[in-house]
C-alpha positions as CSV (number, residue, x, y, z in Angstrom):
1,M,216.6,234.5,144.8
2,R,216.2,231.8,142.2
3,V,217.4,228.3,143.1
4,L,217.7,225.7,140.3
5,V,217.8,222.2,141.8
6,L,219.5,219.5,139.7
7,N,218.1,216.3,141.0
8,G,220.7,213.7,140.0
9,S,218.7,210.7,141.4
10,P,217.3,208.3,138.8
11,S,214.3,208.0,141.1
12,G,213.0,211.5,140.2
13,E,210.3,212.7,142.5
14,D,210.8,209.7,144.8
15,S,214.4,210.6,145.6
16,V,215.2,210.5,149.3
17,T,217.6,213.4,148.7
18,L,215.0,215.5,147.0
19,F,212.8,215.3,150.1
20,T,215.5,217.2,152.0
21,V,215.3,219.9,149.3
22,K,211.5,220.0,149.6
23,Y,211.8,220.4,153.4
24,I,214.2,223.4,152.9
25,E,211.8,224.8,150.3
26,K,209.0,224.8,152.9
27,K,211.2,226.5,155.5
28,F,212.3,229.3,153.1
29,P,209.2,230.5,151.3
30,Q,210.9,233.7,150.2
31,V,213.2,231.7,147.9
32,S,212.1,230.5,144.5
33,F,212.9,226.8,143.8
34,E,212.7,225.0,140.5
35,T,213.8,221.4,139.9
36,L,215.1,219.6,136.9
37,H,215.1,215.8,137.2
38,V,218.4,215.4,135.3
39,G,219.1,211.9,136.6
40,Q,215.8,210.6,135.4
41,R,215.8,212.4,132.1
42,I,219.5,212.4,131.1
43,R,218.7,210.9,127.7
44,H,216.4,213.9,127.0
45,Y,219.1,216.4,128.0
46,E,221.7,214.6,125.8
47,K,219.4,215.2,122.8
48,D,218.2,218.7,123.7
49,F,220.1,220.8,126.3
50,S,218.3,224.1,125.5
51,E,215.7,223.9,128.4
52,A,218.4,223.2,130.9
53,A,220.7,225.9,129.5
54,E,217.9,228.5,129.8
55,K,217.2,227.6,133.4
56,L,220.9,227.4,134.3
57,R,221.5,231.0,133.0
58,A,218.6,232.3,135.0
59,A,219.6,230.7,138.3
60,D,221.3,232.5,141.2
61,L,222.2,229.3,143.0
62,I,222.6,225.8,141.4
63,L,221.8,223.1,144.0
64,F,223.0,219.6,143.1
65,A,220.9,217.0,145.0
66,Y,221.8,213.3,144.6
67,P,222.5,210.0,146.4
68,V,226.1,209.0,146.5
69,Y,226.7,206.1,144.1
70,T,230.0,204.1,144.4
71,F,232.3,206.9,145.5
72,L,230.9,209.6,143.3
73,V,227.7,211.1,141.8
74,P,225.4,208.8,139.9
75,A,226.5,208.2,136.3
76,Q,223.5,210.2,135.0
77,L,224.5,213.3,136.9
78,H,228.1,212.8,135.9
79,R,226.9,212.9,132.3
80,F,224.9,216.1,133.0
81,V,228.1,217.8,134.4
82,E,229.8,216.9,131.1
83,L,226.9,218.6,129.2
84,M,227.1,221.7,131.5
85,K,230.8,222.0,130.8
86,G,230.4,221.6,127.1
87,S,227.4,224.0,126.9
88,G,229.5,227.2,126.6
89,I,227.4,228.8,129.4
90,D,229.2,231.5,131.4
91,F,228.7,230.5,135.1
92,A,231.0,233.3,136.5
93,G,229.4,234.9,139.5
94,K,226.8,232.1,140.1
95,Y,226.8,230.1,143.2
96,A,226.6,226.3,143.6
97,T,226.3,223.9,146.4
98,Q,225.2,220.3,147.0
99,I,223.1,218.0,149.2
100,T,223.7,214.3,149.3
101,T,222.2,211.4,151.2
102,S,224.1,208.2,151.8
103,K,225.4,206.1,154.6
104,H,228.5,208.3,154.4
105,F,230.3,205.8,152.2
106,Y,232.9,208.0,150.5
107,D,230.6,211.0,150.4
108,V,233.9,213.0,150.7
109,T,235.1,211.9,147.2
110,A,231.7,212.6,145.7
111,H,231.6,216.2,147.1
112,R,235.2,216.9,146.1
113,F,234.5,215.7,142.6
114,L,231.7,218.3,142.1
115,E,233.8,221.0,143.8
116,D,236.6,220.4,141.4
117,N,234.2,220.7,138.5
118,F,232.6,223.8,140.0
119,E,236.1,225.4,139.9
120,D,236.5,224.4,136.3
121,M,233.2,226.2,135.4
122,G,234.0,229.3,137.4
123,L,231.2,228.7,139.9
124,R,231.4,230.1,143.4
125,Y,230.5,227.3,145.8
126,V,229.5,226.7,149.4
127,R,230.5,223.4,150.9
128,G,227.6,221.0,150.8
129,L,225.5,219.1,153.2
130,S,226.2,215.3,153.5
131,A,223.2,213.7,155.3
132,D,222.5,210.2,156.3
133,M,219.6,208.7,154.4
134,E,217.4,208.8,157.5
135,D,218.4,212.2,158.9
136,L,215.3,214.0,157.6
137,L,213.2,211.7,159.7
138,T,214.7,213.2,162.9
139,K,214.5,216.6,164.5
140,R,218.2,216.8,164.5
141,G,218.4,216.1,160.8
142,Q,215.7,218.6,160.0
143,G,217.5,221.3,162.0
144,E,220.8,220.6,160.2
145,A,219.1,220.9,156.8
146,E,217.5,224.2,157.7
147,A,220.7,225.5,159.3
148,F,222.7,224.5,156.2
149,F,220.6,226.4,153.8
150,R,220.5,229.5,156.0
151,F,224.3,229.4,156.0
152,V,224.3,229.1,152.2
153,L,222.2,232.3,152.0
154,W,224.4,234.1,154.5
155,Q,227.5,233.2,152.5
156,M,225.9,234.4,149.2
157,E,224.7,237.7,150.8
158,R,228.3,238.5,151.7
159,G,229.8,237.3,148.5
160,F,232.0,234.8,150.2
161,V,233.9,232.3,148.1
162,Q,236.0,229.2,148.8
163,P,239.7,229.8,147.9
164,P,240.6,227.9,144.8
165,R,242.5,224.6,145.4
166,Q,243.4,223.8,141.8
167,G,244.7,227.1,140.5
168,A,244.6,227.8,136.8
169,P,244.4,224.6,134.7
170,E,247.6,223.9,132.9
171,P,247.8,222.2,129.5
172,F,248.9,218.6,129.8
173,V,251.0,216.9,127.2
174,G,251.7,213.3,128.0
175,V,254.8,211.4,127.3
176,V,254.1,208.7,124.7
177,P,255.9,205.5,125.9
178,E,258.2,203.8,123.5
179,K,257.4,200.3,122.1
180,A,258.8,197.5,124.1
181,E,262.1,196.2,122.7
182,G,263.9,192.9,123.3
183,P,262.6,189.4,123.6
184,V,258.9,189.0,124.4
185,P,258.5,187.3,127.7
186,E,257.1,183.8,127.6
187,K,253.5,183.8,128.6
188,K,252.5,181.9,131.8
189,P,249.1,180.4,132.5
190,G,246.7,183.1,133.5
191,T,244.8,186.0,132.0
192,V,244.8,189.7,132.8
193,V,241.9,191.9,131.5
194,I,242.4,195.5,130.5
195,V,239.2,197.5,130.9
196,T,239.2,200.7,129.0
197,D,237.0,203.3,127.4
198,R,239.4,204.7,124.7
199,E,238.3,205.3,121.2
200,E,239.1,202.2,119.2
201,G,241.7,202.7,116.5
202,A,242.9,206.0,117.8
203,E,246.6,206.6,117.9
204,D,247.0,208.1,121.3
205,A,249.2,207.9,124.4
206,L,246.8,205.5,126.2
207,G,246.9,203.1,123.3
208,A,250.7,203.1,123.4
209,M,250.6,202.5,127.1
210,I,248.3,199.5,126.7
211,D,250.6,198.1,123.9
212,R,253.7,198.3,126.0
213,F,251.9,196.8,129.0
214,T,250.7,193.9,126.9
215,A,254.2,193.3,125.5
216,R,255.9,193.4,128.8
217,L,253.5,191.4,130.9
218,P,254.3,187.6,131.1
219,Y,250.6,186.8,131.0
220,E,248.0,186.7,128.3
221,T,245.9,189.9,128.1
222,R,242.6,190.7,126.6
223,V,241.0,194.2,126.2
224,V,237.5,195.0,127.1
225,N,236.3,198.3,125.7
226,L,233.3,199.8,127.5
227,R,232.5,201.8,124.4
228,T,231.4,198.7,122.7
229,F,228.9,197.5,125.3
230,P,225.3,198.6,124.7
231,F,224.4,199.9,128.2
232,A,220.6,200.3,128.5
233,G,221.1,202.9,131.1
234,G,222.7,203.9,134.4
235,C,221.9,202.3,137.8
236,L,218.4,203.1,139.0
237,G,219.1,202.5,142.7
238,C,216.2,200.0,142.7
239,F,218.1,197.4,144.9
240,H,216.9,194.5,142.6
241,C,220.5,193.2,142.5
242,A,220.8,193.4,146.3
243,A,217.8,191.1,146.7
244,D,218.6,188.4,144.2
245,G,221.9,189.3,142.6
246,T,220.5,190.3,139.1
247,C,220.0,193.6,137.5
248,V,216.6,194.9,136.4
249,Y,218.1,195.8,133.0
250,R,218.1,193.1,130.4
251,D,221.1,194.3,128.4
252,G,223.3,191.4,129.5
253,F,225.7,193.4,131.6
254,D,225.6,190.8,134.4
255,T,226.8,188.1,132.1
256,Y,229.3,190.4,130.3
257,L,230.8,191.4,133.7
258,R,231.2,187.9,135.0
259,E,232.4,186.2,131.8
260,H,234.7,188.9,130.3
261,I,236.0,190.7,133.4
262,Q,235.5,189.0,136.7
263,S,236.6,185.6,135.4
264,T,240.2,186.7,134.8
265,D,243.1,186.5,137.3
266,A,243.8,190.3,137.5
267,I,242.2,193.5,136.3
268,V,243.9,196.6,134.9
269,Y,241.9,199.8,134.2
270,A,243.2,202.0,131.4
271,Y,241.7,205.5,131.0
272,S,242.3,209.2,130.2
273,I,241.4,211.6,133.0
274,Q,238.1,213.4,132.2
275,D,236.5,216.0,134.4
276,H,238.6,215.0,137.5
277,S,237.4,211.4,137.1
278,M,237.8,208.2,135.1
279,G,235.0,209.5,132.9
280,Y,231.3,209.0,132.4
281,R,231.6,205.5,130.9
282,F,233.6,204.2,133.8
283,K,231.1,205.7,136.2
284,L,228.4,204.0,134.3
285,Y,230.3,200.7,134.6
286,D,231.0,201.2,138.3
287,D,227.3,202.0,139.0
288,R,226.0,199.0,137.1
289,Q,228.2,196.6,139.0
290,F,226.6,198.0,142.2
291,C,226.3,194.5,143.6
292,N,230.1,194.1,143.4
293,G,230.4,197.1,145.8
294,H,228.5,195.1,148.3
295,R,229.5,191.5,147.4
296,T,233.2,191.9,146.5
297,V,233.3,189.0,144.0
298,T,236.7,190.0,142.7
299,M,238.1,190.0,146.2
300,G,241.7,188.8,146.2
301,K,242.5,189.6,142.5
302,P,245.3,192.2,142.1
303,E,244.6,195.2,140.0
304,G,246.5,198.1,138.4
305,Y,245.9,201.3,136.4
306,L,247.2,202.8,133.2
307,V,246.4,206.5,133.3
308,D,246.7,209.1,130.6
309,G,246.7,212.6,132.2
310,A,248.1,214.8,135.0
311,L,247.2,212.5,137.9
312,S,249.6,214.3,140.2
313,R,247.2,217.3,140.1
314,E,244.2,215.1,141.1
315,P,244.4,214.1,144.8
316,N,240.7,213.2,144.9
317,L,241.1,210.8,142.0
318,Q,244.2,209.3,143.6
319,M,242.2,208.6,146.8
320,L,239.3,207.2,144.8
321,M,241.5,204.7,143.0
322,E,243.1,203.5,146.2
323,A,239.7,203.3,147.9
324,R,238.2,201.2,145.1
325,A,241.0,198.6,145.6
326,Q,240.8,198.7,149.3
327,V,237.1,198.2,149.6
328,G,237.1,195.6,146.9
329,G,239.8,193.6,148.7
330,N,242.2,193.9,145.7
331,Y,245.9,194.5,146.0
332,L,246.7,197.7,144.1
333,A,249.9,196.7,142.2
334,G,250.5,200.1,140.8
335,I,249.5,203.1,138.8
336,A,251.4,204.0,135.7
337,T,251.0,207.4,134.1
338,D,252.3,209.2,131.1
339,E,253.4,212.3,133.0
340,A,257.1,211.7,133.2
341,D,258.6,208.2,132.7
342,P,255.8,205.9,131.4
343,E,258.2,203.1,130.2
344,R,259.7,202.6,133.7
345,E,256.2,202.9,135.4
346,I,254.6,200.5,133.0
347,D,257.4,197.9,133.3
348,Q,257.3,198.2,137.1
349,L,253.5,197.7,137.1
350,C,254.0,194.6,134.9
351,E,256.5,193.0,137.3
352,T,254.6,193.9,140.4
353,L,251.3,192.6,139.1
354,A,253.0,189.4,138.0
355,Y,254.5,189.0,141.5
356,A,251.2,189.5,143.1
357,M,249.5,186.9,140.8
358,E,252.3,184.3,141.4
359,H,252.5,184.7,145.2
360,D,248.9,185.5,145.9
361,Y,250.2,188.7,147.5
362,Q,247.7,190.7,149.6
363,Q,248.1,193.7,151.9
364,P,246.0,194.3,155.0
365,K,243.4,197.0,154.5
366,N,244.0,200.5,155.7
367,F,241.4,203.1,156.8
368,Y,240.0,203.3,153.2
369,G,239.2,199.6,153.2
370,V,238.4,199.0,156.9
371,G,236.2,202.1,157.3
372,G,234.4,201.7,154.0
373,L,233.6,198.0,154.5
374,K,232.4,198.5,158.0
375,I,229.9,201.1,156.9
376,F,228.5,198.6,154.4
377,R,228.6,195.8,156.8
378,D,226.5,197.6,159.3
379,L,224.0,198.7,156.6
380,I,223.6,195.2,155.2
381,Y,223.2,193.7,158.6
382,Q,220.3,196.1,159.3
383,M,218.8,195.6,155.9
384,Q,219.4,191.8,155.6
385,G,215.7,191.2,154.9
386,L,215.9,193.2,151.7
387,M,219.6,192.8,150.8
388,R,219.4,189.0,151.0
389,A,222.2,188.1,148.5
390,D,224.5,190.6,150.2
391,H,223.7,189.2,153.6
392,R,224.5,185.7,152.5
393,F,227.8,186.8,151.0
394,Y,228.8,188.7,154.2
395,K,227.9,185.8,156.4
396,A,229.8,183.3,154.2
397,H,233.0,185.5,154.3
398,G,232.9,186.3,158.0
399,F,232.4,190.0,157.6
400,Y,230.2,190.0,160.6
401,D,232.7,188.2,162.8
402,D,234.4,191.4,164.0
403,F,231.3,193.1,165.5
404,P,232.8,194.6,168.7
405,Q,229.6,193.7,170.5
406,K,230.4,190.0,170.1
407,R,233.7,190.2,171.9
408,R,232.1,189.9,175.3
409,G,235.3,188.4,176.9
410,R,237.4,191.4,175.9
411,I,234.7,193.8,177.1
412,A,234.5,192.1,180.5
413,A,238.3,192.1,180.8
414,M,238.4,195.9,180.1
415,Y,235.8,196.5,182.8
416,L,238.1,194.5,185.2
417,V,241.1,196.5,184.2
418,G,239.2,199.8,184.5
419,A,238.0,198.9,188.0
420,M,241.6,198.0,189.0
421,M,242.9,201.2,187.7
422,K,240.5,203.2,189.9
423,N,242.4,201.7,193.0
424,K,245.0,204.3,193.9
425,K,247.2,201.8,195.8
426,L,247.2,199.5,192.8
427,Q,247.9,202.4,190.5
428,K,250.9,203.3,192.5
429,K,252.1,199.7,192.6
430,I,251.7,199.2,188.8
431,G,253.3,202.6,188.0
432,G,254.6,202.6,184.4
433,R,254.4,198.9,184.0
434,M,251.1,199.0,182.3
435,T,252.8,199.1,178.9
436,E,254.9,196.1,179.9
437,G,251.8,194.1,180.4
438,M,250.4,195.2,177.0
439,A,253.7,194.2,175.3
440,M,253.9,190.7,176.8
441,P,251.8,188.8,174.2
442,Y,253.8,190.4,171.4
443,K,257.1,189.4,173.0
444,K,255.8,185.9,173.1
445,V,255.1,185.9,169.4
446,I,258.6,187.1,168.6
447,E,260.1,184.4,170.9
448,Q,258.2,181.6,169.2
449,A,259.0,182.8,165.7
450,E,261.5,180.7,163.8
451,A,263.6,181.6,160.8
452,P,262.3,179.9,157.6
453,S,264.2,176.8,156.5
454,G,265.6,176.5,153.1
455,K,266.6,179.0,150.5
456,Q,264.3,182.0,150.1
457,E,263.5,183.8,146.9
């Protein structure tokens, strides 16, 4: 049994995830393991893929090991997946699986991203192991890692496969939106940035979508093309930005991000679906604004999407886009695609985005936002000595105020109610009136509410 480990962490041998693989290697001496540090050496594999191709062909099991970076795999591993898919290698019959370490912040979207690409490549796969960063330091975590790999071997011995979720890929032909006709709306004060990675000068559906959006929106727009920025590399996971708010790279991305993107009143992302994601460049962009994932500096700005591709076939990507907005504290004004009726969808996005800008419209967070932010809140609180800039931001914005442990009055009241409910006589007396008591504060709100005065829009 030959296992090829694709270490997607830019930390190379020092990767926390890789230590889980090394532990498994010790526990299964009968299995041959070989590791490629694809996250650390991605520039090398971009220039020469022959070594990787040879080892991929020889492997029985391809094991992806990586830390979860901003909802997905690190940008460097994302790029390696592109190289794999473009290599022409026949992966039919080979197995793949994955091991991640994180604080479980959207590990589900990261795993699903790779599984979707496994299916594209014809790889059989076993569902991966999602571990906490500190799991390997515990007996429980060590046992889970060993049990996981034993299960992988058991599945492979029996030739078990996951049923396909996508089905055979269908060719996609987008509907090119027509140019906006009629009077151009008068531009109001305010600016919307359109962030894209499209090839400049190309005549494509995405370019037509951007043109119509620009013509219909009653605000000035400017386009920022990620292809033109000279990224020095992907996020290294070094936590330098968490400590003092600046990146260890000196390519000027911090300034570029703040002056050209975060300074605007709203953000629209325009992209073509690539490999079940927004594409490698957007992943690079997301990873490099790592600090914005912790310190949501664009919080309150509405955002939208212009998407070229069959988004209806990409449930994981749909969830990812909503989650990005929810965690960042941004109202998602809409997603316009070129699947069926791009003119209507683009025009609707324009009007909805304008409404959100003019009325400062926000929606309360759902599970994607509440759950994701609380994971980060707890992490930053524990690591405040290192993540000082994050900690200051969270304190200033009251992110720690909803710690349940702080609500001592409510906890004491629930103890009292619990003690009362143990009394059988009292239980009989209260009967079904418990819900009436719970409803009383809400009834009071309704009674005190007054109809707004004056004409409403």
